[in-house]
C-alpha positions as a Markdown table, in Angstrom:
| # | Residue | x | y | z |
|---|---|---|---|---|
| 1 | Met | 81.9 | 69.2 | 93.0 |
| 2 | Pro | 83.9 | 71.9 | 95.2 |
| 3 | Leu | 87.1 | 74.1 | 93.6 |
| 4 | Arg | 90.2 | 72.5 | 95.5 |
| 5 | Arg | 91.9 | 75.5 | 95.1 |
| 6 | Leu | 91.0 | 79.1 | 94.8 |
| 7 | Gly | 92.2 | 82.5 | 94.6 |
| 8 | Leu | 90.6 | 85.7 | 96.0 |
| 9 | Phe | 91.6 | 88.7 | 94.0 |
| 10 | Gly | 89.8 | 91.7 | 96.1 |
| 11 | Gly | 89.4 | 95.5 | 95.3 |
| 12 | Thr | 87.9 | 98.6 | 94.7 |
| 13 | Phe | 88.7 | 98.4 | 90.6 |
| 14 | Asp | 88.1 | 101.8 | 90.7 |
| 15 | Pro | 89.3 | 102.0 | 87.7 |
| 16 | Pro | 90.8 | 98.7 | 86.7 |
| 17 | His | 93.8 | 98.8 | 84.9 |
| 18 | Asn | 96.2 | 96.8 | 83.3 |
| 19 | Gly | 98.2 | 96.1 | 86.2 |
| 20 | His | 95.3 | 93.9 | 87.7 |
| 21 | Val | 95.0 | 92.3 | 84.4 |
| 22 | Ala | 98.8 | 91.6 | 84.2 |
| 23 | Ala | 98.6 | 89.9 | 88.4 |
| 24 | Leu | 95.8 | 88.0 | 87.6 |
| 25 | Cys | 97.1 | 86.6 | 84.4 |
| 26 | Ala | 100.6 | 86.1 | 86.0 |
| 27 | Ala | 98.4 | 84.3 | 89.1 |
| 28 | Ala | 96.9 | 82.1 | 87.2 |
| 29 | Ala | 99.7 | 81.1 | 84.9 |
| 30 | Thr | 101.5 | 80.0 | 88.5 |
| 31 | Gly | 99.4 | 76.6 | 88.4 |
| 32 | Arg | 98.2 | 77.0 | 92.0 |
| 33 | Phe | 94.3 | 77.3 | 90.9 |
| 34 | Asp | 91.2 | 76.3 | 89.9 |
| 35 | Leu | 89.7 | 79.4 | 90.1 |
| 36 | Ile | 90.4 | 83.2 | 90.8 |
| 37 | Glu | 87.5 | 85.3 | 92.3 |
| 38 | Val | 87.9 | 88.6 | 91.3 |
| 39 | Thr | 85.5 | 90.5 | 94.4 |
| 40 | Val | 84.5 | 93.9 | 94.4 |
| 41 | Ala | 84.5 | 95.9 | 97.3 |
| 42 | Gly | 80.5 | 96.4 | 98.1 |
| 43 | Asp | 81.7 | 98.8 | 100.8 |
| 44 | Pro | 85.5 | 99.2 | 100.6 |
| 45 | Tyr | 85.7 | 101.3 | 103.8 |
| 46 | Arg | 89.5 | 101.8 | 104.0 |
| 47 | Lys | 89.5 | 103.7 | 100.8 |
| 48 | Ser | 85.8 | 105.0 | 100.9 |
| 49 | Ala | 86.7 | 106.7 | 104.4 |
| 50 | Val | 89.1 | 109.0 | 102.5 |
| 51 | Ser | 88.2 | 109.5 | 99.2 |
| 52 | Gln | 85.6 | 109.5 | 97.0 |
| 53 | Val | 85.2 | 106.2 | 95.8 |
| 54 | His | 82.6 | 105.3 | 92.2 |
| 55 | Ser | 78.9 | 103.4 | 92.8 |
| 56 | Ser | 79.3 | 99.5 | 93.7 |
| 57 | Pro | 77.3 | 98.6 | 90.1 |
| 58 | Leu | 79.6 | 100.7 | 87.9 |
| 59 | Arg | 83.0 | 99.2 | 89.3 |
| 60 | Leu | 81.5 | 96.0 | 89.2 |
| 61 | Ala | 80.7 | 97.0 | 85.2 |
| 62 | Met | 84.1 | 98.2 | 85.0 |
| 63 | Ala | 85.8 | 94.8 | 86.1 |
| 64 | Thr | 83.2 | 92.6 | 84.4 |
| 65 | Ala | 84.9 | 94.4 | 81.2 |
| 66 | Ala | 88.2 | 94.3 | 82.5 |
| 67 | Phe | 88.5 | 90.6 | 83.8 |
| 68 | Asp | 85.6 | 88.3 | 82.8 |
| 69 | His | 87.6 | 87.1 | 79.2 |
| 70 | Leu | 90.4 | 86.1 | 81.6 |
| 71 | Asp | 91.0 | 82.0 | 81.7 |
| 72 | Arg | 90.5 | 80.7 | 85.5 |
| 73 | Val | 88.9 | 84.1 | 86.4 |
| 74 | Arg | 85.6 | 85.1 | 87.2 |
| 75 | Val | 84.1 | 88.2 | 88.5 |
| 76 | Ser | 82.0 | 88.5 | 91.6 |
| 77 | Asp | 79.1 | 90.7 | 92.7 |
| 78 | Arg | 79.4 | 88.7 | 96.3 |
| 79 | Glu | 80.5 | 91.7 | 98.7 |
| 80 | Ile | 78.2 | 94.3 | 96.9 |
| 81 | Asn | 75.3 | 92.1 | 97.5 |
| 82 | Arg | 76.7 | 91.6 | 101.8 |
| 83 | Pro | 75.2 | 94.9 | 103.4 |
| 84 | Gly | 77.9 | 96.7 | 105.4 |
| 85 | Pro | 81.9 | 97.3 | 105.0 |
| 86 | Ser | 83.4 | 94.6 | 102.9 |
| 87 | Tyr | 85.8 | 92.5 | 104.9 |
| 88 | Thr | 88.1 | 89.9 | 103.4 |
| 89 | Val | 87.1 | 87.5 | 106.3 |
| 90 | Asp | 83.5 | 87.2 | 105.5 |
| 91 | Thr | 84.1 | 86.6 | 101.6 |
| 92 | Val | 86.9 | 83.5 | 102.5 |
| 93 | Lys | 84.3 | 82.3 | 104.9 |
| 94 | Glu | 81.7 | 82.2 | 102.1 |
| 95 | Leu | 84.5 | 81.2 | 99.5 |
| 96 | Leu | 85.3 | 78.1 | 101.8 |
| 97 | Asp | 82.0 | 76.5 | 101.2 |
| 98 | Glu | 82.9 | 75.9 | 97.7 |
| 99 | Ala | 86.9 | 75.3 | 97.7 |
| 100 | Asp | 89.0 | 73.1 | 100.0 |
| 101 | Arg | 91.5 | 76.1 | 100.0 |
| 102 | Val | 91.5 | 80.1 | 99.4 |
| 103 | Asp | 94.7 | 82.4 | 98.6 |
| 104 | Val | 94.1 | 85.9 | 99.1 |
| 105 | Leu | 96.1 | 87.7 | 96.7 |
| 106 | Ile | 97.5 | 91.4 | 97.1 |
| 107 | Gly | 99.6 | 93.7 | 96.0 |
| 108 | Ala | 102.9 | 94.0 | 97.8 |
| 109 | Asp | 102.2 | 97.5 | 99.3 |
| 110 | Leu | 99.4 | 96.2 | 101.2 |
| 111 | Ala | 101.4 | 92.8 | 103.0 |
| 112 | Pro | 102.3 | 94.8 | 105.8 |
| 113 | Gln | 98.8 | 95.9 | 106.5 |
| 114 | Leu | 97.7 | 92.4 | 106.9 |
| 115 | Pro | 98.0 | 92.4 | 110.9 |
| 116 | Thr | 95.3 | 95.3 | 111.0 |
| 117 | Trp | 92.7 | 93.7 | 108.7 |
| 118 | His | 89.0 | 93.4 | 110.5 |
| 119 | Arg | 89.4 | 89.6 | 112.2 |
| 120 | Ala | 93.2 | 89.4 | 110.9 |
| 121 | Asp | 94.0 | 86.7 | 113.4 |
| 122 | Glu | 91.0 | 84.8 | 112.2 |
| 123 | Leu | 91.9 | 85.1 | 108.7 |
| 124 | Arg | 95.7 | 83.8 | 108.9 |
| 125 | Glu | 94.4 | 81.0 | 110.5 |
| 126 | Leu | 92.1 | 80.8 | 107.0 |
| 127 | Val | 94.1 | 81.5 | 104.3 |
| 128 | Ala | 97.5 | 81.5 | 102.5 |
| 129 | Val | 98.5 | 85.0 | 101.2 |
| 130 | Gly | 100.0 | 85.3 | 97.5 |
| 131 | Ile | 101.9 | 88.7 | 97.3 |
| 132 | Ile | 101.7 | 90.3 | 93.8 |
| 133 | Pro | 105.0 | 92.8 | 93.6 |
| 134 | Arg | 104.7 | 96.3 | 93.3 |
| 135 | Pro | 107.6 | 98.6 | 92.2 |
| 136 | Gly | 109.8 | 100.3 | 95.0 |
| 137 | Thr | 107.7 | 97.9 | 97.5 |
| 138 | Pro | 110.0 | 95.0 | 98.9 |
| 139 | Leu | 108.1 | 91.5 | 99.7 |
| 140 | Met | 107.8 | 91.6 | 103.5 |
| 141 | Ala | 105.8 | 89.1 | 104.9 |
| 142 | Pro | 104.0 | 90.1 | 108.2 |
| 143 | Asp | 105.3 | 87.8 | 111.2 |
| 144 | Gly | 102.8 | 84.6 | 110.9 |
| 145 | Trp | 101.2 | 84.5 | 107.7 |
| 146 | Asn | 101.7 | 81.9 | 104.9 |
| 147 | Cys | 103.2 | 84.2 | 102.2 |
| 148 | Tyr | 104.5 | 83.3 | 98.7 |
| 149 | Glu | 105.2 | 85.7 | 95.7 |
| 150 | Ile | 103.6 | 85.9 | 92.5 |
| 151 | Ala | 106.3 | 86.0 | 90.2 |
| 152 | Met | 105.6 | 88.7 | 87.7 |
| 153 | Ala | 107.5 | 91.7 | 86.8 |
| 154 | Pro | 105.9 | 94.8 | 88.9 |
| 155 | Val | 103.4 | 97.2 | 87.0 |
| 156 | Asp | 104.1 | 100.8 | 88.0 |
| 157 | Leu | 100.7 | 101.6 | 87.6 |
| 158 | Ser | 97.2 | 102.6 | 90.2 |
| 159 | Ser | 93.8 | 103.4 | 90.1 |
| 160 | Thr | 94.7 | 106.5 | 92.8 |
| 161 | Phe | 96.8 | 107.6 | 89.3 |
| 162 | Leu | 94.1 | 107.1 | 86.5 |
| 163 | Arg | 91.5 | 108.8 | 88.6 |
| 164 | Asp | 93.7 | 111.8 | 89.3 |
| 165 | Thr | 95.1 | 112.4 | 85.9 |
| 166 | Pro | 93.7 | 113.6 | 82.8 |
| 167 | Leu | 93.7 | 111.8 | 80.5 |
| 168 | Asp | 91.8 | 111.2 | 76.8 |
| 169 | Ser | 90.8 | 107.7 | 75.3 |
| 170 | Asp | 93.9 | 107.1 | 73.4 |
| 171 | Ala | 96.0 | 107.7 | 76.5 |
| 172 | Met | 94.0 | 105.5 | 78.4 |
| 173 | Lys | 94.9 | 103.0 | 76.0 |
| 174 | Leu | 98.0 | 102.8 | 77.8 |
| 175 | Phe | 96.9 | 102.1 | 81.4 |
| 176 | Met | 93.4 | 100.1 | 81.4 |
| 177 | Pro | 91.7 | 97.4 | 78.9 |
| 178 | Glu | 89.9 | 99.3 | 76.0 |
| 179 | Arg | 86.5 | 97.8 | 77.5 |
| 180 | Val | 87.0 | 99.8 | 80.2 |
| 181 | Ile | 87.1 | 102.4 | 78.7 |
| 182 | Ala | 83.9 | 103.9 | 77.7 |
| 183 | Ile | 82.6 | 102.5 | 81.3 |
| 184 | Tyr | 85.2 | 104.9 | 82.5 |
| 185 | Gln | 84.6 | 107.9 | 80.4 |
| 186 | Glu | 81.0 | 107.5 | 80.4 |
| 187 | Ala | 81.0 | 107.6 | 84.8 |
| 188 | Ala | 83.7 | 111.2 | 84.6 |
| 189 | Glu | 80.9 | 113.0 | 82.5 |
């Protein structure tokens, strides 16, 4: 039986952090979704073009450790298994085979970029967009997109900060799920 309402929370997750967990919990608490799929980008072309990204199997392992225990959440390797760049529109089309509706969940910092995404016009017709607040970023929906806010207190944390800041294990516990730390530290060695 197909799912009625599915949320798609895609990303690089290099590494996943407590802000991601808070966003997933807030999205699940809205009651809008039967399931939220966390999809780890196989080739995060927008990020890999400008910085080094850990391997997709490692990022999948970290995402699984961070999110697989959350209610109404599943972690997926569908974009890792698809050759070439990871495009949201392709993932949405796959998910529409198993769900009546797919909403894309993104941070407020990404919302203004939606019109630049691959096949944006097609994507805009397929989905609604749940915008997750980010500190210092206004909630702005691009013209023509069906957007709504995921209510939550913004979390001032990014994967970039975690990659760029040397932290010991105790400090990492403040920023990322404990189940992720050993995997992330092993990758750094």
